[in-house]
Backbone as a printed PyTorch tensor [residue, N CA C, xyz], in Angstrom:
tensor([[[102.7780, -89.0040,  92.2290],
         [102.3160, -87.7410,  92.7970],
         [101.1210, -87.2390,  91.9900]],

        [[100.1600, -86.7170,  92.6690],
         [ 98.9400, -86.2110,  92.0600],
         [ 99.2440, -84.9390,  91.2570]],

        [[ 98.7840, -84.8740,  90.0000],
         [ 99.0610, -83.7120,  89.1630],
         [ 98.3900, -82.4500,  89.6960]],

        [[ 97.2390, -82.6090,  90.3560],
         [ 96.5580, -81.4360,  90.9310],
         [ 97.3760, -80.8360,  92.0640]],

        [[ 97.9760, -81.7020,  92.8820],
         [ 98.8210, -81.2200,  93.9770],
         [100.0250, -80.4750,  93.4150]],

        [[100.6350, -81.0250,  92.3650],
         [101.7940, -80.3910,  91.7430],
         [101.4200, -79.0200,  91.1810]],

        [[100.2800, -78.9500,  90.5050],
         [ 99.8190, -77.6830,  89.9510],
         [ 99.5390, -76.6640,  91.0560]],

        [[ 98.8730, -77.0860,  92.1170],
         [ 98.5820, -76.1890,  93.2430],
         [ 99.8640, -75.7030,  93.9060]],

        [[100.8350, -76.5930,  94.0820],
         [102.1060, -76.2020,  94.6940],
         [102.8480, -75.1960,  93.8230]],

        [[102.8170, -75.3920,  92.5090],
         [103.4690, -74.4550,  91.5940],
         [102.8000, -73.0820,  91.6540]],

        [[101.4710, -73.0640,  91.6780],
         [100.7480, -71.7890,  91.7620],
         [101.0410, -71.0800,  93.0720]],

        [[101.0670, -71.8390,  94.1790],
         [101.3490, -71.2480,  95.4860],
         [102.7420, -70.6570,  95.5280]],

        [[103.7250, -71.3580,  94.9810],
         [105.0860, -70.8320,  94.9970],
         [105.2160, -69.5970,  94.1180]],

        [[104.4580, -69.5460,  93.0190],
         [104.4890, -68.3630,  92.1570],
         [103.9400, -67.1460,  92.8850]],

        [[102.7960, -67.3080,  93.5930],
         [102.2320, -66.1810,  94.3400],
         [103.1110, -65.8010,  95.5150]],

        [[103.7170, -66.7670,  96.1870],
         [104.6150, -66.4630,  97.3050],
         [105.8130, -65.6780,  96.8020]],

        [[106.3170, -66.0400,  95.6150],
         [107.4420, -65.3130,  95.0370],
         [107.0830, -63.8780,  94.7270]],

        [[105.8510, -63.6390,  94.3190],
         [105.4350, -62.2740,  94.0210],
         [105.4830, -61.4150,  95.2730]],

        [[105.0830, -61.9550,  96.3830],
         [105.0640, -61.1920,  97.6200],
         [106.4730, -60.8560,  98.0830]],

        [[107.4610, -61.6930,  97.7220],
         [108.8280, -61.4850,  98.1830],
         [109.6740, -60.6810,  97.2040]],

        [[109.1480, -60.3370,  96.0590],
         [109.9110, -59.6160,  95.0450],
         [110.3370, -58.2440,  95.5590]],

        [[111.5570, -57.8550,  95.2310],
         [112.0860, -56.5600,  95.6350],
         [111.7900, -55.5390,  94.5420]],

        [[111.3970, -54.3360,  94.9510],
         [111.1340, -53.3060,  93.9490],
         [112.2580, -52.2800,  93.9460]],

        [[112.4310, -51.6770,  92.7870],
         [113.4460, -50.6440,  92.6010],
         [112.9750, -49.3440,  93.2420]],

        [[113.9060, -48.4330,  93.5540],
         [113.4840, -47.1170,  94.0380],
         [112.6380, -46.4070,  92.9720]],

        [[111.7690, -45.5260,  93.4200],
         [110.8880, -44.7900,  92.5210],
         [111.6940, -43.8600,  91.6250]],

        [[111.2320, -43.6900,  90.3940],
         [111.8830, -42.8030,  89.4300],
         [110.8180, -41.9670,  88.7310]],

        [[111.2730, -40.8840,  88.1230],
         [110.3550, -39.9900,  87.4050],
         [110.9350, -39.6470,  86.0430]],

        [[110.0530, -39.4960,  85.0640],
         [110.4530, -39.1490,  83.7070],
         [109.4790, -38.1180,  83.1680]],

        [[110.0090, -37.1070,  82.5160],
         [109.2030, -36.0970,  81.8240],
         [109.5360, -36.2390,  80.3450]],

        [[108.5060, -36.3390,  79.4830],
         [108.7670, -36.5180,  78.0690],
         [107.6130, -35.9450,  77.2450]],

        [[107.9150, -34.9700,  76.4060],
         [106.9430, -34.3790,  75.4760],
         [105.6420, -33.9600,  76.1550]],

        [[105.7620, -33.3130,  77.3060],
         [104.5960, -32.7990,  78.0040],
         [103.9090, -33.7840,  78.9260]],

        [[104.3860, -35.0120,  78.9890],
         [103.8160, -36.0260,  79.8760],
         [104.7800, -36.2960,  81.0270]],

        [[104.2150, -36.6530,  82.1820],
         [105.0130, -36.9910,  83.3600],
         [104.6810, -38.4120,  83.7800]],

        [[105.7170, -39.1610,  84.1160],
         [105.5650, -40.5410,  84.5630],
         [106.3700, -40.7210,  85.8410]],

        [[105.8000, -41.3900,  86.8400],
         [106.5400, -41.7280,  88.0580],
         [106.1140, -43.1290,  88.4560]],

        [[107.0890, -43.9460,  88.8400],
         [106.7330, -45.2970,  89.2270],
         [107.8980, -46.1230,  89.6900]],

        [[107.5900, -47.3860,  89.9330],
         [108.5950, -48.3520,  90.3620],
         [108.2510, -49.7070,  89.7650]],

        [[109.2330, -50.5910,  89.7220],
         [109.0620, -51.9280,  89.1730],
         [109.8100, -52.9180,  90.0560]],

        [[109.2980, -54.1390,  90.1620],
         [110.0220, -55.1450,  90.9380],
         [110.6930, -56.1510,  90.0110]],

        [[111.4150, -57.0850,  90.5990],
         [112.1790, -58.0360,  89.7890],
         [111.3140, -59.0630,  89.0670]],

        [[110.0050, -59.0830,  89.3240],
         [109.0800, -59.9470,  88.5870],
         [108.3500, -59.1860,  87.4790]],

        [[108.8540, -57.9680,  87.1790],
         [108.2880, -57.1070,  86.1290],
         [106.8780, -56.6280,  86.4480]],

        [[106.5470, -56.5280,  87.7200],
         [105.2920, -55.9240,  88.1560],
         [105.6070, -54.4680,  88.4660]],

        [[104.7200, -53.5700,  88.0810],
         [105.0310, -52.1490,  88.2830],
         [103.7790, -51.3660,  88.6400]],

        [[104.0410, -50.1900,  89.1700],
         [102.9990, -49.2120,  89.4420],
         [103.4760, -47.8890,  88.8480]],

        [[102.6030, -47.2290,  88.0750],
         [102.9570, -45.9770,  87.4140],
         [101.8490, -44.9550,  87.5840]],

        [[102.2310, -43.7590,  87.9830],
         [101.3270, -42.6180,  88.0300],
         [101.6850, -41.7640,  86.8190]],

        [[100.7000, -41.4460,  85.9820],
         [100.9670, -40.7760,  84.7170],
         [100.0720, -39.5560,  84.5600]],

        [[100.6640, -38.4680,  84.1000],
         [ 99.9160, -37.2930,  83.6520],
         [100.2360, -37.1760,  82.1700]],

        [[ 99.2700, -37.4910,  81.3330],
         [ 99.5100, -37.5060,  79.8880],
         [ 99.6780, -36.0910,  79.3440]],

        [[100.1820, -35.9980,  78.1460],
         [100.3920, -34.6890,  77.5160],
         [ 99.0770, -33.9430,  77.3390]],

        [[ 97.9670, -34.6730,  77.1930],
         [ 96.6720, -34.0040,  77.0530],
         [ 95.9540, -33.8200,  78.3910]],

        [[ 96.6670, -34.0640,  79.5150],
         [ 96.1390, -33.7300,  80.8270],
         [ 95.3200, -34.7830,  81.5430]],

        [[ 95.4200, -36.0490,  81.1520],
         [ 94.6770, -37.1060,  81.8450],
         [ 95.5110, -37.6810,  82.9860]],

        [[ 94.9490, -37.6970,  84.1810],
         [ 95.6000, -38.2930,  85.3470],
         [ 95.2470, -39.7810,  85.3820]],

        [[ 96.2770, -40.6310,  85.3450],
         [ 96.0660, -42.0690,  85.2240],
         [ 96.9910, -42.8240,  86.1630]],

        [[ 96.5100, -43.9550,  86.6360],
         [ 97.2960, -44.8930,  87.4330],
         [ 97.2750, -46.2250,  86.6970]],

        [[ 98.4440, -46.8550,  86.5440],
         [ 98.5130, -48.1600,  85.8900],
         [ 99.2970, -49.1210,  86.7810]],

        [[ 98.6990, -50.2610,  87.0680],
         [ 99.3780, -51.3460,  87.7690],
         [ 99.5640, -52.4510,  86.7470]],

        [[100.8140, -52.8740,  86.5650],
         [101.1510, -53.8560,  85.5310],
         [101.6810, -55.1360,  86.1710]],

        [[101.2500, -56.2580,  85.6240],
         [101.7940, -57.5520,  86.0300],
         [101.6590, -58.5200,  84.8690]],

        [[102.7240, -59.2380,  84.5250],
         [102.6120, -60.2560,  83.4760],
         [101.5350, -61.2960,  83.7990]],

        [[101.2370, -61.5080,  85.0740],
         [100.2020, -62.4510,  85.4930],
         [ 98.8450, -62.0660,  84.9230]],

        [[ 98.5760, -60.7760,  84.8030],
         [ 97.2840, -60.3190,  84.3140],
         [ 97.0200, -60.7830,  82.8780]],

        [[ 98.0680, -60.8920,  82.0710],
         [ 97.8970, -61.2500,  80.6670],
         [ 97.2270, -62.6130,  80.5070]],

        [[ 97.5300, -63.5520,  81.3920],
         [ 96.9670, -64.9020,  81.2660],
         [ 95.7630, -65.1540,  82.1630]],

        [[ 95.5630, -64.3090,  83.1690],
         [ 94.4870, -64.6030,  84.1190],
         [ 93.3630, -63.5770,  84.1560]],

        [[ 93.4900, -62.4990,  83.4060],
         [ 92.5030, -61.4230,  83.4790],
         [ 92.0280, -61.0470,  82.0780]],

        [[ 90.7390, -61.2350,  81.7950],
         [ 90.2210, -60.8190,  80.4840],
         [ 90.1370, -59.2880,  80.3920]],

        [[ 90.2510, -58.7740,  79.1860],
         [ 90.1740, -57.3210,  78.9610],
         [ 88.7950, -56.7720,  79.3010]],

        [[ 88.7990, -55.4980,  79.6660],
         [ 87.5870, -54.7180,  79.9000],
         [ 86.7250, -55.2310,  81.0480]],

        [[ 87.3330, -55.8750,  82.0270],
         [ 86.6270, -56.2700,  83.2410],
         [ 87.0270, -55.3180,  84.3710]],

        [[ 86.1370, -55.1370,  85.3130],
         [ 86.4090, -54.2640,  86.4620],
         [ 86.8480, -55.1070,  87.6520]],

        [[ 87.8600, -54.5840,  88.3510],
         [ 88.3950, -55.2490,  89.5310],
         [ 88.5690, -54.2380,  90.6480]],

        [[ 88.4740, -54.7190,  91.8540],
         [ 88.7220, -53.8970,  93.0320],
         [ 90.1940, -54.0260,  93.3850]],

        [[ 90.9020, -52.9200,  93.2910],
         [ 92.3290, -52.8680,  93.5840],
         [ 92.4930, -52.1770,  94.9330]],

        [[ 93.1110, -52.8450,  95.8840],
         [ 93.2760, -52.3020,  97.2300],
         [ 94.7240, -51.8710,  97.4350]],

        [[ 94.9020, -50.6220,  97.8300],
         [ 96.2130, -50.0900,  98.1760],
         [ 96.2940, -49.9680,  99.6900]],

        [[ 97.3410, -50.4990, 100.2700],
         [ 97.5670, -50.3600, 101.7010],
         [ 98.8900, -49.6260, 101.8720]],

        [[ 98.8340, -48.4750, 102.5340],
         [100.0260, -47.6780, 102.8000],
         [100.1760, -47.5270, 104.3030]],

        [[101.2040, -46.7970, 104.7080],
         [101.4060, -46.5490, 106.1370],
         [100.2720, -45.7340, 106.7350]],

        [[ 99.5480, -44.9890, 105.9030],
         [ 98.4990, -44.0940, 106.3910],
         [ 97.1050, -44.6970, 106.3640]],

        [[ 96.7810, -45.4650, 105.3120],
         [ 95.4100, -45.9520, 105.1870],
         [ 95.3020, -47.0780, 104.1680]],

        [[ 94.0980, -47.5670, 104.0470],
         [ 93.7300, -48.5710, 103.0500],
         [ 92.7560, -47.8840, 102.0980]],

        [[ 93.0400, -47.9440, 100.8040],
         [ 92.2160, -47.2680,  99.8110],
         [ 91.8680, -48.2550,  98.7010]],

        [[ 90.5990, -48.2850,  98.3260],
         [ 90.1380, -49.2110,  97.2960],
         [ 89.7270, -48.4450,  96.0480]],

        [[ 90.2280, -48.8900,  94.8920],
         [ 89.9000, -48.2790,  93.6110],
         [ 89.2900, -49.3260,  92.6940]],

        [[ 88.3240, -48.9190,  91.9050],
         [ 87.7810, -49.7940,  90.8670],
         [ 88.5710, -49.5150,  89.5910]],

        [[ 89.2580, -50.5440,  89.0980],
         [ 90.1020, -50.4000,  87.9240],
         [ 89.5660, -51.2610,  86.7870]],

        [[ 90.0240, -50.9560,  85.5850],
         [ 89.5990, -51.7040,  84.4030],
         [ 90.8150, -52.4380,  83.8310]],

        [[ 90.6320, -53.6940,  83.4790],
         [ 91.7320, -54.4870,  82.9280],
         [ 91.9240, -54.2030,  81.4450]],

        [[ 93.1920, -54.1640,  81.0400],
         [ 93.5390, -53.9960,  79.6260],
         [ 94.9010, -54.6420,  79.4210]],

        [[ 94.9280, -55.7220,  78.6470],
         [ 96.1350, -56.5130,  78.4170],
         [ 96.7190, -56.9530,  79.7600]],

        [[ 97.9280, -56.5550,  80.0750],
         [ 98.5130, -56.9560,  81.3540],
         [ 98.5510, -55.7760,  82.3290]],

        [[ 97.5660, -54.8860,  82.2070],
         [ 97.4930, -53.7060,  83.0680],
         [ 96.1300, -53.6040,  83.7530]],

        [[ 96.1540, -52.9840,  84.9110],
         [ 94.9450, -52.5340,  85.5850],
         [ 95.0210, -51.0120,  85.5230]],

        [[ 94.0100, -50.3790,  84.9470],
         [ 94.0560, -48.9440,  84.6600],
         [ 92.9750, -48.2060,  85.4380]],

        [[ 93.3880, -47.0860,  86.0620],
         [ 92.4580, -46.1930,  86.7580],
         [ 92.6620, -44.7980,  86.1790]],

        [[ 91.6080, -44.2540,  85.5720],
         [ 91.6710, -42.8990,  85.0280],
         [ 90.7870, -41.9880,  85.8590]],

        [[ 91.3340, -40.8510,  86.2420],
         [ 90.5750, -39.8660,  87.0130],
         [ 89.7700, -39.0200,  86.0300]],

        [[ 88.5790, -39.5030,  85.7040],
         [ 87.7420, -38.8450,  84.6930],
         [ 86.8150, -37.7900,  85.2720]],

        [[ 86.6420, -37.7690,  86.5900],
         [ 85.7910, -36.7530,  87.2090],
         [ 86.4630, -36.2440,  88.4860]],

        [[ 85.8360, -35.2700,  89.1110],
         [ 86.4310, -34.6390,  90.2900],
         [ 86.6250, -35.6270,  91.4370]],

        [[ 85.6420, -36.4830,  91.6910],
         [ 85.7780, -37.4570,  92.7780],
         [ 86.9370, -38.4190,  92.5390]],

        [[ 87.0640, -38.9030,  91.3160],
         [ 88.1540, -39.8190,  90.9760],
         [ 89.5000, -39.1100,  91.1090]],

        [[ 89.5470, -37.8420,  90.7500],
         [ 90.7950, -37.0810,  90.8550],
         [ 91.1840, -36.8590,  92.3150]],

        [[ 90.2110, -36.5470,  93.1510],
         [ 90.4900, -36.3610,  94.5820],
         [ 91.0130, -37.6720,  95.1870]],

        [[ 90.4070, -38.7750,  94.8140],
         [ 90.8490, -40.0840,  95.3030],
         [ 92.2770, -40.3710,  94.8520]],

        [[ 92.5910, -40.0950,  93.5960],
         [ 93.9350, -40.3270,  93.0710],
         [ 94.9530, -39.4190,  93.7520]],

        [[ 94.5990, -38.1560,  93.9670],
         [ 95.4900, -37.2350,  94.6810],
         [ 95.7530, -37.7230,  96.1060]],

        [[ 94.7250, -38.2330,  96.7670],
         [ 94.8800, -38.7670,  98.1310],
         [ 95.8180, -39.9750,  98.1290]],

        [[ 95.6780, -40.8360,  97.1250],
         [ 96.5630, -41.9970,  97.0220],
         [ 98.0090, -41.5580,  96.8080]],

        [[ 98.2250, -40.5730,  95.9540],
         [ 99.5770, -40.0610,  95.7140],
         [100.1900, -39.5740,  97.0170]],

        [[ 99.4480, -38.8100,  97.8000],
         [ 99.9710, -38.3060,  99.0730],
         [100.2740, -39.4530, 100.0440]],

        [[ 99.4240, -40.4700, 100.0710],
         [ 99.6710, -41.6200, 100.9390],
         [100.9300, -42.3720, 100.5230]],

        [[101.0840, -42.6000,  99.2230],
         [102.2570, -43.3160,  98.7130],
         [103.5190, -42.5060,  98.9760]],

        [[103.4540, -41.1910,  98.8070],
         [104.6210, -40.3220,  99.0390],
         [105.1370, -40.4230, 100.4610]],

        [[104.2630, -40.6820, 101.4120],
         [104.6850, -40.6940, 102.8150],
         [104.8520, -42.1030, 103.3830]],

        [[104.8120, -43.1190, 102.5300],
         [104.8690, -44.4980, 103.0200],
         [106.2020, -45.1600, 102.7170]],

        [[106.5970, -46.0520, 103.6020],
         [107.8100, -46.8330, 103.3930],
         [107.5560, -48.0760, 102.5680]],

        [[106.3110, -48.5400, 102.5750],
         [105.9400, -49.7460, 101.8330],
         [104.5180, -49.5880, 101.3250]],

        [[104.3060, -50.0270, 100.0970],
         [102.9830, -49.9700,  99.4810],
         [102.6000, -51.3960,  99.0990]],

        [[101.4270, -51.8300,  99.5240],
         [100.9360, -53.1460,  99.1620],
         [ 99.7170, -52.9750,  98.2740]],

        [[ 99.7060, -53.7080,  97.1690],
         [ 98.5750, -53.6920,  96.2480],
         [ 98.0080, -55.1060,  96.2240]],

        [[ 96.6960, -55.2060,  96.3900],
         [ 96.0600, -56.5260,  96.4040],
         [ 94.8110, -56.5320,  95.5410]],

        [[ 94.5880, -57.6590,  94.9000],
         [ 93.3500, -57.9150,  94.1830],
         [ 92.8320, -59.2300,  94.7480]],

        [[ 91.9130, -59.1140,  95.6970],
         [ 91.4220, -60.2960,  96.4100],
         [ 90.8130, -61.3150,  95.4600]],

        [[ 90.0850, -60.8460,  94.4800],
         [ 89.4100, -61.7290,  93.5250],
         [ 90.3910, -62.6430,  92.7880]],

        [[ 91.6500, -62.1660,  92.6230],
         [ 92.6700, -62.9530,  91.9400],
         [ 93.6430, -63.6150,  92.9120]],

        [[ 93.5050, -63.3070,  94.2070],
         [ 94.4460, -63.8400,  95.1910],
         [ 95.8410, -63.2740,  95.0160]],

        [[ 95.9400, -62.0400,  94.5560],
         [ 97.2270, -61.4250,  94.2440],
         [ 97.5490, -60.3310,  95.2540]],

        [[ 98.7870, -60.3530,  95.7460],
         [ 99.2780, -59.2930,  96.6160],
         [100.7180, -58.9980,  96.2290]],

        [[101.0220, -57.7110,  96.0070],
         [102.3520, -57.2960,  95.5960],
         [102.7890, -56.1350,  96.4850]],

        [[104.0290, -56.1840,  96.9490],
         [104.5860, -55.1260,  97.7760],
         [105.6090, -54.3260,  96.9730]],

        [[105.5750, -53.0160,  97.1740],
         [106.5540, -52.1230,  96.5740],
         [107.1650, -51.2660,  97.6710]],

        [[108.4140, -50.8840,  97.5100],
         [109.0590, -49.9890,  98.4520],
         [108.6250, -48.5480,  98.1880]],

        [[108.6890, -47.7390,  99.2280],
         [108.3780, -46.3250,  99.0880],
         [109.6200, -45.4870,  98.8590]],

        [[110.7940, -46.1270,  98.7370],
         [112.0570, -45.4060,  98.5570],
         [112.0190, -44.5160,  97.3210]],

        [[112.1180, -43.2220,  97.5100],
         [112.1410, -42.2620,  96.4200],
         [110.7680, -41.8100,  95.9430]],

        [[109.7020, -42.3650,  96.5120],
         [108.3480, -42.0060,  96.0660],
         [108.0340, -40.5410,  96.3310]],

        [[108.5180, -40.0210,  97.4600],
         [108.2140, -38.6310,  97.8070],
         [108.6910, -37.6820,  96.7190]],

        [[109.9230, -37.8320,  96.2910],
         [110.4750, -36.9420,  95.2770],
         [109.8870, -37.2330,  93.8940]],

        [[109.7430, -38.5090,  93.5330],
         [109.2440, -38.8710,  92.2010],
         [107.8050, -38.4120,  91.9800]],

        [[106.9760, -38.4680,  93.0180],
         [105.5610, -38.1240,  92.8820],
         [105.2430, -36.6630,  93.1850]],

        [[106.2340, -35.8930,  93.5980],
         [106.0060, -34.4940,  93.9380],
         [105.4970, -33.7310,  92.7120]],

        [[104.2440, -33.2730,  92.7850],
         [103.6420, -32.4890,  91.7120],
         [103.3420, -33.2700,  90.4400]],

        [[103.2440, -34.5800,  90.5130],
         [103.0460, -35.4070,  89.3160],
         [101.7930, -35.0010,  88.5430]],

        [[100.7550, -34.5680,  89.2470],
         [ 99.5120, -34.2110,  88.5690],
         [ 99.2910, -32.7020,  88.5190]],

        [[100.3490, -31.9290,  88.6500],
         [100.2150, -30.4660,  88.6630],
         [ 99.6510, -29.9210,  87.3420]],

        [[ 99.9110, -30.5900,  86.2440],
         [ 99.4470, -30.1070,  84.9300],
         [ 98.2550, -30.8950,  84.3920]],

        [[ 97.6730, -31.7320,  85.2310],
         [ 96.5220, -32.5350,  84.8030],
         [ 95.2280, -31.8630,  85.2060]]])
């Protein structure tokens, strides 16, 4: 058997498994002035909306895959597909995370719009076309977990 075929088949099955992973219901945590809301799937991929104690509104998408396939400090187009719309964010890679910080008014409005879309959706799909990655998360509990997440940011 050709080693290239074996490698390609292994990569394909890994990406197919990511698409089929089940995610946990959304949860929220408040700790020392910071708020966190998010979900994680059985492949340890997660999405987190964070309002830090110093008032920074941040979105983090985590995947162990990023650690080996994504160099730090590169920009990627992250596409969110919800029941309401398709929204594209430019994120920055750091370790095994894709990070979006709302540093200005436009970025904050975009993040607030994404929160509202996720709150009203039954399923959230995140894709990075450049990496051939697509991950689905459930919307179960997102409405309550994300309610007012950025109220103090």
